N, C-alpha and C positions, 0 to 999 in steps of 0.2 A: 121369078122376082129376084132382082139383084140384091146382093148383100147390103148395099147402101140403103135401098128402099126398105128392107126389113129392119135395119137399125133405126131409120126414121120413124117407122110405124111403132116399133117397140118403145121409143122415147115418148111418142104421143100417148100411148096407153098409160105409161107411168105417170104422166103429168095430168091425166084426166081428173083426178080428185080436186085439182086446183083450178079447173077451167072456169069456175064461177067467180074466182077472185079477180079484183081489178089490178092489173099490173101497174106498179108505181111508175114505169117508164112509158105508159100509154100517152099518146099525144093529146087526147082529150082531157080536160080538167073539169071537175064538177064545180058548179056554182056553189058559193058558200051556203052551208046549211042543208044541202041535199043529200039523200041517202046514197050509199054506194050503188052503182049500176053494174051490169054484167055484160060488157062489150065482148064481141068476138075477139079471139086472140089476134094480135098484130103480127102478120106474117113477116114484117120487116124487123121485128124486135130480135135481139140476140137470143140465142138458145140458152135456157137456164143451165144446160149442162156445160156451157162454155163461159159466157160473161157473167153468169149469175150463180155460179156454183158456191155452195157453202162448205164444201169439203176441202180439206187442206190440199194444196198442190205440192206434191213431193219434189218437183223440179224447181220450185220457186225458192229464192233466198229467204232466210228467216222462217222456214216452214214451221207451222204451229205444232205443238205436241200432239201425239195421237189422240189424247182425250179432249182436244180443242177443235171447235168448228168456228167458221168465220161468216156469220150471217150478213154482215154489212161491210162493204169495201168502198171507201170514198172514190168518187169518179165514175161509179157505175150507176146504171138504171136512171140516168138523167139527173143525177145529183152530184154536185161538186164535193159534198162531204156528208157524212152521217155522224150525228152526235147524240148525246143525252140518252143512254140506254135505260130501259125499264123492262122487267120481266115478271110474269106470273105463271103459275100452273093452274090449269082448269081442273074441274072434277073428273074429267076423262083422262087426265094425265098429259094433256097437250101443253107445251110451253109456248107462250106468246112473247116474242121479243119486239118491243116497241123502240122506236128511235125517231129523232128529228131528221128528215131528209132536207138538207140545205142546198138549194139550187144555185145560189150565188157564191158560195164559198164557206169556209168554216166559221165565220163570224156569227154572232147572235142575232143580227138584224138582216132582214131581207125576205125573200120568197121561200118560206119553209113549210113543208108538209109534215104531218104525223103519219108514220108508216108502221107496219107490223109484218112480221114473218112468223109462221107456225111451224112447230116441230112436233111430230108424233112419235119420235123415237128417243126422247130424252135429251135432245140437243145435239144428236149426231148429224142430222141433216135438217134442212129448212125448206119450206115451200117458198114460192115467189113472194116478193114484197108487195103489199097492197096498201093503198092510201086509205087511212082512217079518217083524217080531217085535212082537206086541201087548203093550202094557204091562199092560192089564187092571187099571189102578189103580196099577201100579208104574212105575218109570222104566227105559226101555230107551234106550241111547244110545251115543255114541262109535263110530259106524260106521267100520270099517277094512276096506274091500273090497280084494280082489286077485284076479287071474286066474292060475290054475295053468297054467304054460307047458307042462306035460306033457299035461294032459287038456283044457284049455280051460274047466274048471269055474270058476265064480265062487265064491270063498271069502269069507265075511263074518264077521269077528270083531267082537264088540261087548261092552258091559258093561251091568250092571243094578244097581239097588238098590231098596229099598222106596220107595214113592211118597210117604211122609210124612217121610222123613229127609233131612237136608241134608249137603252135603259137610263142613261144619264139624263136625257131630255125628259123622260117620264118622271124621274125622281126630282127634277127641278120644277116640275109642274108646268112645263112648256107645251104639253100635248093635250088636245081636246079629248073629252071622255071617249068618244067613238074611236080614237086612235090609240088610246091608252090600254092598260092591261084589263082584260076581260076574262071571265071564268066560264067554263063549259063542262057539260057532262054528256056522255054517250053510253049506250048499252049494246052488248052483243048477247043474243040468246041462242047462238048456234056454234058454240065452242070457239069463238073468235074469228069465224070465217067472214062475217059481215058485222058492221056496226051501224047503228042508226045515226041520223043526222045530229050534229052537235046542238045541244040545247043550252041556252045561256042561263046561268045562275048568279051572275055578278051581283045583282041587287040584293041577294040574300046573304052574301058572304064577304062583300067588300064595302066597308064604310066609305063615305064620300071623302073623308080626310086622308085616306090611304092613297098612295101613288103607285109605287112598284108593287107587284104581287106575283108570287111564284108558288105553284103547287109542287111538292116533292123537290126535285124529280126523283123518280123511282117508285117502286110498288107502294101502295097504301096498305092499310090494315083493316081486316075484318075481325071484330072481337068474337071469340068463340066460347068464352067461359065467363062466369060471373054474372052480375045483375044486368050488364049492358050487352049481353051476347046478341049478336046480329047487327050491332052498330058498325057502320063504316066510318073510318077516321082517316083523313088525308092530312099529313103534316105539311106545313106551308110557312112561307115568310112573306113579309111586306115591308114597305117603307112608309113612314109617317111624314106629315107636313111640319115644317118648323113652326114654333109658336109665334104669335103676332109680335112684331117688333124685332124679331131675330135677324141678324145679318146673314144667317145661313141660307143656302139655296135649297137644301133638302138632299143634295147629292152626297153630303158627308156620310160616311159609313155608319156613324152613330144613329142614324135614322132607320137603319134596318131593325126589324123586330120579328118575333115569331108568333104563330097562331096555328090552329088546326080547323078543319072543316069536319062536321059530323052529319051523318044521315042515319035515321032509324027506320027508314022504309025502303031500303034497297037502292038508294040513290035517286029516288023520285024527288024528294025535297032535301034541302041542305040549310044548315045555319052554322054560325061560328061556335066553336068550342072555346078553349082558353085563348087569351091574348096576352102576350108578354112583351109589352112596350118598355120594359126595364125602367119603371118609374122610380125604383129604389137604387138606380145606377146612374146618377146624374153625371158622373165622369165619363160614362160611355165605355166602360171596360169590356162589356159583352155586346157583340153586334150579331144577332142571330140571322143566319142566311139559310141556304138550302138545307132541308131537314128530312130526316128519315125516322121511322118509328116501328116498334114491334110490341106485341102483347106478351108479357112475361108469364111464366107458369102460374104465378100467384094472382093473375088477373090484372095487375097494374099495366099501364102503358109506359114504355120507355121511349123518349125522344132524344135524338142525337143530331146536332147541327154544326154546320160550318160557321166558324167565327170570322166575320169579314172585317179585319182591321181592328179588332179589339186589342186591349192591352193585357188580357189575362195570359198566363203561360200556355203555349201551344196554340193550336188552331181548331180545337174541337170543344164544344160545350154540350151539356146534356141536362135533362130534367125528367121527372116522373109525374104521372097522373094516376090518382086512385079512384077517379070517378068517370072513367071512360072518355077522358079528354076535355071535360068541362072546365077543370081548373088544374093547375100544377101544384104539387106539394111544396115546391120552392121554385124561385125563378131559375132560368138557365144559369149554369156555372161551369167553370173550366173542368175538363176531363183530362187530368194530367197523365194518365197511363196511355193516352193516344198522342203523346207529344211528338212522335215521329211523323205524323200526318201533315202534309202541307196544306195550304189554303185551297180546298177542293171539296166537291161533293163526296159523300160516302153513303154506305148502305148498312142497315142492320137487319138481321133475320133471327127470329127465335126458332130453333129447331124443334120439331115435334118430339114428344116423349114425356118422360116423367119430370118431376120437379127439378131434377139435376141436369136436364138437357141444356146445353150451352146456348148462349146468345152470341151470334157472330157479327162481326163488323168488317167491312172491306173498304180499302182506300189505298192510294199510293203510300209508300213508307219512307220517303226521304223528305225531311222537313222543308227544304227550300226548292224542290223541283218535283214535277209530276212524273215519277218513275217508280218502278219496283212495286207493282200491285201486291198487296198482302192481305191476309185474313187474320183477324184477331178473334179471341174467344173470351167470354166472360161467364163465370159460374156463380156470380153474386148479383145478378140482375142489373148489370151495367155499372156497378160501383167501381170495378177495376177490370182491365183487359190485359191479356198477354198475347203476344204474337204466336200464331199457330203455324203459319205457312206463308212463304213468299213465292209467288207464282213465277216471277222472272225479274231480271234487272232492267228490262226494256221500258221505254217510255209508256206511261199509263196515266189515265185521268179518271173520268167518272165511271161508276160501276153500280150494279144492282145484283142482289143475292136472291136465290130461290131454292127451295127444297125440291129436288127432282123426284126422289123416292125415299124409301126408308133407310137406304144406305148411302145416298148420294145427295150432295148439294151442288149448286152451280152458281157461277158468277158470269154475268154479261158485262163486258168492260171495254172501254176505249184503250187502244194500244197500237203500236206500230214499231217499225224498225228504226226510224230516225225522228219520229214525232208521235205524240199520243193520239192524233186524230186521223190516222191512216185507215184504221179498221175498227169495227166493233166485234170482238171475239166472244165466244162462249166456252168456258172451261168447266168440265165436270170435276167435282171435288169429292173423293171418297170420304165419308164421315170418319172413317177410322184414322185418317190423316189429320183430322181436326180436333 
């Protein structure tokens, strides 16, 4: 047997655990709403050890740090770009890195799939990308995964719209309901290897007067303590319709608002929690957009959101809930200690531990440009934050935080050498440095 053949056979053995997964680059596309299938491997597809490697390439420019892996590289696997990261850890310790696989380019409109990669070694290496929800010409996005603490199932909530319509058209009310924003849920009962078909829940969580709608993006929250333990909470935002007689189109940023989705049966049924349409803010100083959440050690929920064009200082607003997301203790208000964050999505994560365990927040750290991803910490339940670590000065945009183990956190984030949408990288963060 030649050395080349031995190497090929060895590679095949190493990839065997992933043989049941659907390659994201497969030529066949699932019809909407069908469960993942298990086609035979495509012999013409690039070898994962070459075109799909998640390990850093020491010969490449801007080589990642040794504690960084790169699960998604734009231009590979049949996608022009990968965007919108979300990550969770399963009860078995597997990390699931979700993203939007955008076939037409980095823009938010077009043929977009939801994809996932699995890591069983704490984010060091990643299995092949698999399609979780195929766009088939439409847009699937805004992944908000969460692990059900009762069953261990991975629950994925996401959104969709027609592939030829834009957010602006939806906000102006120019799109029929079938092409507008719709909301879906999926479950995995095998550690994220396969997900069931997307099941629509729009009627339960989106009032007819709402136009735009976005879950997360980023991990959702499973409540593990207090009277609402077991509840799943998905932070979200929406836009409302202008009042009758208004000259507004609905595209104005003051029509953005916040809400959350809740489920008390493991994601089988859903309804709305709080809704913050800022009725006490007629001047439109706060415009709640993409939102992240965490449960604090005292059982309260903390919500932190992007402020889209509001007039309050900075670009971050936040709020708390004391009843599992049903109401807010006060409306969203400015978070001045995150004033360095530009207009962008961010992520919060409450670390495991005692009452003194910190709450983390990740986002770029230059107010006018998406660069220099950083991690902040709060020891007072989100009242104030201090910067703990700046990962690099490179371009960076969306991110999501996860606790990898008792000594390590991780951040999955968009970054690149000349722009923030070239890769989605995963960086391990020793808790001792935070």
